[in-house]
C-alpha atoms as one frame of an Amber mdcrd trajectory, in Angstrom:
protein
 -18.870  -2.629 -62.266 -17.677  -5.588 -60.226 -14.034  -6.567 -59.828 -12.882
  -8.234 -63.188  -9.712 -10.402 -62.978  -9.580 -10.656 -66.812  -9.763  -6.907
 -67.311  -7.028  -6.566 -64.616  -4.857  -9.182 -66.298  -5.172  -7.415 -69.716
  -4.016  -4.044 -68.172  -1.174  -6.056 -66.447  -0.050  -7.334 -69.878   0.000
  -3.775 -71.158   2.245  -2.567 -68.445   4.248  -5.773 -68.353   7.582  -4.422
 -69.611  10.875  -3.431 -67.838  10.215  -0.052 -66.166  12.991   0.949 -63.900
  13.347   4.072 -61.832  13.401   7.253 -63.736  13.356   5.514 -67.089  11.383
   6.350 -70.235   9.661   3.033 -69.804   8.566   3.960 -66.296   7.090   7.198
 -67.659   5.405   5.151 -70.514   3.767   2.970 -67.874   2.580   5.974 -65.894
   0.898   7.242 -69.111  -0.902   3.869 -69.518  -2.187   4.133 -66.059  -3.184
   7.778 -66.471  -5.064   6.857 -69.704  -6.895   4.077 -67.816  -7.898   6.407
 -65.070  -9.119   9.187 -67.457 -11.230   6.609 -69.386 -13.267   6.482 -66.130
 -13.951  10.084 -66.259 -11.521  10.777 -63.316  -8.755  13.340 -63.323  -5.379
  11.780 -63.354  -2.446  13.784 -62.018   1.261  12.868 -62.770   3.655  14.390
 -60.332   7.509  14.336 -60.984  10.238  13.875 -58.367  13.907  13.375 -58.482
  15.826  10.271 -57.856  19.623   9.791 -57.761  21.324   7.223 -60.059  24.520
   6.690 -61.767  25.967   5.783 -65.197  28.552   3.083 -64.797  31.300   3.278
 -67.352  33.619   0.537 -65.971  33.516  -2.172 -63.245  36.414  -4.531 -63.043
  37.384  -7.296 -60.524  40.485  -9.216 -61.221  42.392 -11.792 -59.109  46.008
 -11.125 -58.980  47.346 -13.823 -56.623  47.553 -16.980 -56.348  46.009 -17.038
 -59.893  45.067 -14.476 -62.518  41.411 -14.194 -63.595  38.869 -11.483 -64.400
  35.324 -11.871 -63.210  32.179 -10.242 -64.504  30.860  -7.716 -61.982  28.553
  -4.740 -61.793  29.415  -1.666 -59.706  27.139  -0.533 -56.848  25.685   2.562
 -58.255  26.491   5.899 -56.385  29.577   4.498 -54.674  32.887   6.123 -55.124
  35.163   5.605 -58.086  38.123   3.563 -57.183  41.355   1.846 -58.499  42.717
  -0.246 -55.804  44.513  -3.475 -55.153  44.174  -5.410 -51.889  43.929  -8.563
 -49.862  40.485 -10.317 -50.147  38.856 -11.217 -46.907  35.743 -13.454 -46.833
  33.457 -12.239 -43.878  31.412 -15.419 -43.391  29.193 -13.703 -40.820  30.538
 -10.094 -41.021  29.250  -9.152 -37.549  31.387 -11.480 -35.463  34.381 -10.349
 -33.618  36.737 -12.335 -35.652  35.377 -11.011 -39.063  35.439  -7.550 -37.816
  38.982  -7.833 -36.544  40.201  -9.118 -39.905  38.500  -6.500 -42.215  40.854
  -3.624 -41.812  42.545  -2.730 -45.042  40.862  -5.556 -46.874  38.436  -5.891
 -49.868  35.611  -7.760 -48.074  33.382 -10.437 -49.571  30.097 -10.666 -47.759
  27.342 -13.128 -48.063  24.572 -12.364 -50.397  23.109  -8.878 -49.962  24.675
  -6.038 -48.126  22.652  -4.817 -45.199  23.017  -1.545 -43.308  24.297  -3.060
 -39.972  26.912  -5.019 -41.885  28.000  -2.050 -43.986  28.188   0.276 -40.776
  30.588  -2.393 -39.240  32.681  -2.692 -42.345  33.249   1.053 -42.154  34.075
   0.963 -38.563  36.481  -2.032 -39.054  38.356  -0.239 -41.757  37.448  -2.213
 -44.893  38.476  -0.525 -48.036  35.861  -2.029 -50.524  33.252  -4.689 -50.579
  32.019  -7.584 -52.857  28.489  -9.005 -52.809  26.954 -11.872 -54.794  23.593
 -13.300 -55.867  21.838 -16.218 -57.097  22.047 -20.008 -56.749  24.810 -22.446
 -57.607  21.982 -24.314 -59.482  21.519 -21.426 -61.776  22.681 -21.648 -65.364
  24.997 -18.729 -66.231  23.200 -18.044 -69.516  19.858 -17.680 -67.640  21.331
 -15.373 -64.965  21.085 -11.606 -64.958  23.616  -9.667 -62.757  21.946  -7.073
 -60.614  23.098  -3.360 -60.657  22.559  -2.364 -57.092  22.739   1.068 -55.559
  24.437   2.305 -52.464  21.651   4.407 -51.038  21.927   7.564 -49.327  21.075
   6.051 -45.910  24.213   3.924 -46.357  26.455   6.694 -47.647  25.698   9.012
 -44.738  27.997   6.784 -42.672  30.875   6.641 -45.326  31.161   5.713 -48.923
  32.852   2.404 -49.825  33.337   1.168 -53.415  31.625  -2.038 -54.110  30.765
  -4.563 -56.785  28.340  -7.403 -57.185  28.989 -10.825 -58.785  27.304 -14.171
 -59.490  27.344 -16.774 -56.698  29.367 -19.269 -58.793  32.206 -16.699 -59.136
  32.066 -15.967 -55.329  32.272 -19.760 -54.834  35.332 -19.951 -57.074  37.046
 -17.077 -55.225  36.704 -18.918 -51.961  37.420 -22.424 -53.140  40.596 -21.213
 -55.169  41.743 -19.080 -52.139  41.935 -15.764 -53.973  44.255 -13.639 -51.945
  44.939 -10.436 -53.829  42.470  -8.678 -56.083  42.284  -5.566 -58.112  38.960
  -3.575 -58.098  38.164  -0.594 -60.392  35.012   1.377 -60.637  34.380   4.361
 -62.901  30.832   5.919 -62.837  29.199   9.430 -62.831  26.286  10.272 -60.546
  23.199  11.645 -62.341  19.701  12.804 -61.257  16.665  11.184 -62.972  12.968
  12.107 -62.946  10.508   9.610 -61.720   6.663  10.081 -61.484   3.793   9.336
 -59.149   0.306   9.059 -60.573  -2.766  10.131 -58.509  -6.491   9.952 -58.766
  -9.038  11.110 -56.079 -12.580  10.135 -55.319 -14.158  12.888 -53.013 -16.118
  11.681 -49.981 -19.865  12.292 -50.273 -20.188  12.788 -46.415 -16.724  13.371
 -44.996 -14.558  14.654 -47.745 -11.909  15.909 -45.243 -10.969  12.462 -44.179
  -8.732  10.545 -46.546  -8.016   6.842 -46.967  -5.135   6.134 -49.371  -4.757
   3.105 -51.686  -1.368   2.726 -53.149   0.829   0.373 -55.216   4.247   0.764
 -56.929   4.307   0.455 -60.591   8.033   0.424 -61.258  10.152  -2.739 -61.776
  13.837  -3.765 -61.295  16.164  -4.251 -64.269  15.746  -7.473 -66.304  12.210
  -7.886 -64.875   8.836  -7.248 -66.391   7.672  -6.682 -62.920   4.190  -8.163
 -63.336   4.081  -9.995 -59.940   6.116  -7.374 -58.362   4.318  -5.071 -58.668
   2.241  -4.535 -61.758  -0.199  -6.782 -60.008  -0.817  -4.369 -57.212  -1.112
  -1.541 -59.622  -3.946  -3.232 -61.620  -5.614  -4.327 -58.389  -6.060  -0.838
 -57.149  -7.227   0.206 -60.585 -10.026  -2.271 -60.291 -10.889  -0.817 -56.875
 -10.852   2.648 -58.358 -13.528   1.536 -60.772 -15.584   0.349 -57.921 -15.423
   3.599 -56.020 -16.295   5.490 -59.232 -19.573   3.351 -59.600 -20.207   3.529
 -55.762 -19.007   6.951 -54.465 -17.400   6.545 -50.943 -18.578   8.209 -47.721
 -14.910   9.440 -47.128 -12.314  10.625 -49.616 -10.224   7.874 -51.249  -6.890
   8.810 -52.721  -5.314   6.360 -55.265  -1.482   6.562 -55.672   0.591   4.659
 -58.118   4.121   5.166 -56.786   7.211   5.268 -58.965  10.754   4.211 -57.801
   9.783   1.982 -55.008  12.413  -0.488 -55.860  15.361   1.995 -55.218  14.259
   2.964 -51.706  10.518   3.698 -51.575  11.177   7.055 -53.293   7.814   7.617
 -54.742   5.896   7.304 -51.384   8.538   9.304 -49.603   8.201  12.114 -52.227
   4.441  12.042 -51.850   4.588  12.451 -48.147   7.186  15.247 -48.390   5.170
  17.237 -50.955   1.688  16.724 -49.382   1.896  17.161 -45.753  -1.673  18.562
 -45.429  -3.061  15.546 -47.135  -1.094  13.143 -45.024  -2.363  14.845 -41.897
  -5.891  14.097 -43.002  -5.163  10.446 -44.009  -6.462   7.842 -41.455  -5.305
   4.650 -43.226  -3.057   3.622 -45.938  -3.958   0.406 -47.974  -0.953  -0.865
 -49.959  -0.989  -3.785 -52.475   2.516  -5.294 -53.313   2.734  -8.643 -55.081
  -0.161 -10.534 -56.281  -1.591 -12.883 -58.943   0.291 -16.144 -58.169  -2.144
 -19.113 -58.453   0.079 -21.099 -56.047   0.504 -19.112 -52.902  -1.143 -17.509
 -49.882  -2.618 -14.183 -49.105  -1.155 -12.177 -46.207  -1.889  -8.800 -44.615
   0.872  -6.894 -42.900  -0.453  -4.406 -40.429   1.736  -1.517 -39.459  -0.688
  -0.136 -36.797  -2.954  -1.121 -33.902  -3.402  -4.743 -33.183  -7.088  -4.214
 -33.402  -6.739  -3.879 -37.092  -5.391  -7.400 -37.266  -8.436  -8.761 -35.552
 -10.666  -6.630 -37.893  -9.054  -8.034 -41.108  -8.987 -11.679 -39.675 -12.656
 -11.384 -38.740 -13.583  -9.966 -42.235 -11.507 -12.673 -43.960 -13.605 -15.346
 -42.057 -16.783 -13.657 -42.848 -15.870 -13.542 -46.600 -14.598 -17.173 -46.640
 -11.233 -15.823 -47.782  -8.079 -17.547 -46.659  -5.749 -15.029 -45.249  -3.167
 -14.575 -42.442  -2.923 -11.174 -40.742  -0.269 -10.086 -38.527   1.223  -6.860
 -37.042   4.491  -6.060 -38.708   6.232  -3.641 -41.112   6.575  -4.550 -44.736
   9.373  -3.286 -47.157   7.124  -1.262 -49.402   5.337   2.046 -49.641   3.206
   1.424 -46.622   6.275   2.067 -44.383   6.888   5.882 -45.186   3.155   6.311
 -44.406   3.523   4.577 -41.049   6.623   6.738 -40.324   4.201   9.792 -40.725
   1.852   8.292 -38.260  -0.662   6.802 -40.597  -1.755   3.149 -39.828  -1.053
   1.041 -42.881  -1.988  -2.294 -44.254  -0.056  -4.086 -46.956  -1.996  -6.881
 -48.704   0.296  -9.373 -50.505  -0.138 -12.674 -52.126   3.088 -14.588 -51.558
   3.819 -17.197 -54.298   5.033 -20.644 -53.021   8.783 -21.317 -53.540   9.428
 -22.128 -57.211   5.862 -20.791 -58.296   6.493 -17.027 -58.238   9.508 -14.939
 -58.764  10.612 -11.359 -58.078  13.520  -9.147 -59.093  14.510 -11.431 -62.026
  13.820 -12.267 -65.629  11.334 -14.998 -64.468   8.895 -12.507 -63.120   6.557
 -12.859 -66.181   2.782 -12.892 -66.774   2.700 -16.615 -67.716   3.072 -17.476
 -63.983   0.156 -15.365 -62.942  -3.540 -15.751 -63.481  -6.675 -13.662 -63.782
  -8.589 -15.627 -61.271  -5.874 -15.113 -58.578  -5.774 -11.327 -59.259  -9.575
 -11.233 -58.961  -9.581 -13.116 -55.666  -7.048 -10.764 -53.942  -8.586  -7.640
 -55.577 -12.053  -8.735 -54.436 -11.082  -9.178 -50.809  -8.962  -5.888 -50.803
 -11.992  -4.067 -52.297 -14.376  -5.485 -49.594 -12.002  -4.364 -46.913 -11.589
  -0.905 -48.426 -15.262  -0.458 -49.092 -16.238  -1.629 -45.616 -13.910   0.568
 -43.782 -14.173   3.721 -46.069 -17.994   3.656 -45.584 -18.225   2.975 -41.718
 -20.508   5.233 -39.758 -17.685   5.928 -37.383 -14.240   5.364 -38.577 -12.854
   2.453 -36.567  -9.057   2.817 -36.954  -7.412   5.287 -34.514  -4.700   7.318
 -36.101  -2.038   6.146 -33.738   1.076   4.081 -34.097   2.013   1.514 -31.401
   5.340   1.904 -29.864   6.610  -1.527 -31.141   5.749  -0.509 -34.705   7.449
   2.831 -34.290  10.604   1.076 -33.235  10.366  -1.275 -36.260   9.698   1.494
 -38.672  12.545   3.537 -37.286  15.000   0.621 -37.418  13.997  -0.114 -41.009
  14.367   3.570 -42.161  17.392   4.076 -39.998  15.852   6.867 -37.973  17.519
   7.650 -34.621  15.132   7.998 -31.709  15.911  11.178 -29.570  15.924  10.304
 -25.820
């Protein structure tokens, strides 16, 4: 039952619809994956977990001085409700002493996406609200979708500021026309949704107590069919499941399709919290996130020992597969595993600029190919098969200090000294 790119592409087409965290469509996609697993004669388990969300009723941003105009905005979900008027301050860097000194009592416009260090500094500096923006000035408005972003719990633990998001052309106008006083209003209610992980297990024939986990997230962001990110990873590990069904592994292999990755890696975090005994037996996590772009390059991000980088580079040469491997963290479900002490590898095929798209309406199956899916899947399968079936498992269950530091910085975990 060799890796089959056409079969993977067909499954990708079936799950290629918008499937946001906790939605009915996400659950529908999980059922498609379960049906596929069960068609192989393997038990499929769907496990629910809760995710926070919000229903936004109103989001308003209006310039009051020196001109009057209302702009289309979306509220950052889970931020506080607000009705406030204040001076607008454009924080060009947001972390310079000048910007920080000018934020107090202001509604602050920041460049692009809001990062945690910037948010913390805004709070410390006394900002009363924030505005983010997205997109390119080359975008046509009719082809642009305005993201609904979420102020996650790791932000809100430092304080809760109201915030809205807008298109870059509108942010440009605010600055060029010297918008001075603005009115911002947000009305929303926080809700709890149910998301799901899907699992399948192939027991080891000789060492069933040792687990190697393969994972991929199957949810998408709003507006996006999420085939590149990350239906592709989901169908790739399905192909690898088929291989292990046909050729039972020496060690146990656990397959995980994670929900709600796009809202903060919630699926993998839920798995680790609910299954500590399994995680303790897990020696390696293999994650696949973004694949299938014909124009691009394959990369392996290793959050683990440097020796694993060399192992993968050697294997790529042996298989005549062009791939760059490096030790680093990756913003995906591999990171919670690394935080639990499990060495992790994320395989990705990064599309070249203009040839692959994520988190937008242009993430569509027409820009992917069966051949590209098959090539990445075949190499990941070779790596997984080699390492799962070694006589002595070659990867130590340790996490280098430099990776611990990066993981803790990413997850905002304070090191106790």
